[in-house]
Phi, psi and omega in degrees: 000146177269159177246161180188185183256128178267160176297144180288149180299152178296139179281153179287152184293339181087358179287129178285126188266359169092178183267182179284175196303316184304311181295321181291323176303317184292331182276340186295142179284124185255356180289162180300134182281165183296332182289348179291340180272359180296142175275348176299124188250321188293150184299312182295316182295320178295317180299313182297313180297317183296315181298315183286342179273319191245344185263139176241153182297121188280338182196167178079203181298129179082018181309131178091347179276152178302141178289133175238112184286128177284162184307320182292329175292316179298317181300317180296315180295319180295327179286313188278335179258014180299154181301143177073000172286128180253329182222137180208162178219146178231119172257111181214147191271164178297149181085002181253028177062029182298306187293319180298315181298315185279339168296318178295322177297317178298319179293318175302315185298323182281339183263336191266319182294149184255009187243043180061057186298147174238123186235092175282132172252113188250133177222172182307317174210174183298324180297315183295310182291330177293318182288316189273333183237310187293317180298314175300322179297316178303317180291322178299318178296315183298326186270354184254110182304324182285339182263329190298333178263354181252338186240132182248129180251125178249130183239006176296148184302327182270357183206072181256113183189173172239133181239126176262119191290318191292328183243007181057037179277149179229134173249127190236112173283124187226145173284163182281068181245113186304318182296321180287342181268353179291142174084005177289159179231069193287135165277308174222120176251130181244126171257113179268147184050055186293350174286353181259354185242158184277161175301333179297327178294315176299318179299321180296320177292318182296325182296332180262008187265354184269008184274350181240154183293328185238030181295147185214133176241126181237138176243129185233135180185187185231139175304149179213149176302133176075019186250026182283358174258022186262168177297323182295313181294322178299315178298320180300314181293322178296318179296320181293336180268002175096015179295157183279078175209163180263132183224129177237128184226131173247118182203154175280159178299141179301137176080006181293158176291148181297329183261018180282106186288334174293323176292323176303313183294324180294322181278337186234085181298340178295339176297313179292334180274356180078013180269342181228132183266134182298336180293339175296314179290322180297325179289327183281327191299332180262002185247310184277167179291159179299320180299315179297314183296318180296323181285304192275339182245338180247353176072028182254142183272120182230170185238070175229145185234347183256132180234161175292153185279303183221148170298155180302132175070007180298314180295315182294335183276352180292156181299154180256135174228158176273164172299135185295153180281179183301141175083357181285143177288132180217156166248135181247132177252137180237128175220145179134147181246184177296333186256002182233178174295160182231137180220141171243117181240135182253159176216136173279164184301344175266007173092006179285132188253151175205148176278119181271325182189149177202152178203161178291324173213162178199142174274167176299324179298316180295319180290324176299320178294322178299314182287330175296319178294320179296318180295330178286334184268314184244168171269100187277110181282329182193147169245121180250128187243138177301146186292154174059033179226130170055058181300321179296321179294319179301315179297321181292314181294328183296343179290336184230349183228152173286108186247135175234133173272127180301125182299137180272072184232135181296319183297324178290320177299318179294312183298313183289322178296317182293314180293323178299313179297314181301317181294322178294312181299324180275003176073029183259004180252092175287141180206172186275003178057037176293134184297327179294317179295319177299320180295317182287325175297316181293329182279347181295151181243139180243138174241137183281151171253177187292343179261010182085357172287178181219162177232126180276134180223158176293151178291152182295336183277003176083006177301131184292140177224022186297323180296322179294319180292316178299322179294316180296316180296314181296319180298312182297312182292323180295318178295323178294315178297317180297320179295321179290330178288330186274322196237148170297162187272342188237137175259000000 
């Protein structure tokens, strides 16, 4: 192996993240906020005014500037937050400021009501709802002088929520787990990416929504291949059959041509608002599958589940790094069984990957020697092993190294596969361009999930992909370890 210099880890932002909950509770301003004196009474009008007064754009173009709701956003809010609406759904496509807008709605709901509001934000899993809604809310609070002393954000794993001091309101990011949603007393419940959750999840929220005079449950999402058994599709069908609920849908006409730009504009109101550029869609229409484009860009419900893994040359275009030198901190991933190829792939805390060792087959004795040599060369922060493989070896390595078995969970496979692909496409996965790793990455197969995420699986023909799996595990764990080394745990 060659040695070289790796990129230095990213520096921490320097923002002080605060003390634990008790101290922060005591410092929060509990007096009535200025918006309580507003004469604006209707739910929709208050939400719109509050968002444009106190919310700032949390990321992307215009970060830090006050939010200005475009007409299509206002129209959606006026429809879904209208008086006496108890249940509503919004079908709107990616790139149309969906998550930012509804994160602001959630923040308004927990801050404006005076009766101890409870605002559950529900997503397919904790990672998804944290990324799309909770993180933007945290940034909105941080950037708003009137909110930062009145609203407390907790980000510890055991206590993740937003607390509004003056009205004792709570905003709770929750996974789509029916049992965990039982017993809620929602003022406003939001299901994000509702094409990823079952109708039972929506039912659990609705069952707890009748305890308040103005309780409201909203499901927001995007059509996806294979998602006709979801809460979003069920709401759509109920609305089409005349059920008493509010429904807003943005979609292109059925059967339209893929390159019909008028259909693009009808499905994507952000095009007319200047928030989404048509060249983004023009670049995708010739790259992604027809099923994907019709679902994610035209708002049409289709029945396809298999998608391409990576755009051409995406892996080859990622930055190049050398194998790290002696003493560098690394996470090592191991994948492979007695009957398949075996690979050990390493990652530095900033996510740079390298092939540490590989063979067509290997005994436990041989692998123990490999890890002993690695431990002598690098500072091994963690060894992550694919599940249900080489139990005797795991026990042996655990005597001298920090070893973790990769959890055998579908939600983790989906989350890591999706983030891994996104990082590769965006050129954020630096690696040593080892030919074996390139071969195994290319041989991996991806299957779509109902939210447009994907899950990587081995190909049916038995082609080995162990190096790719070891790389994904090491990359994910290394970034997690690196984040914990850089930042305090509580905001």
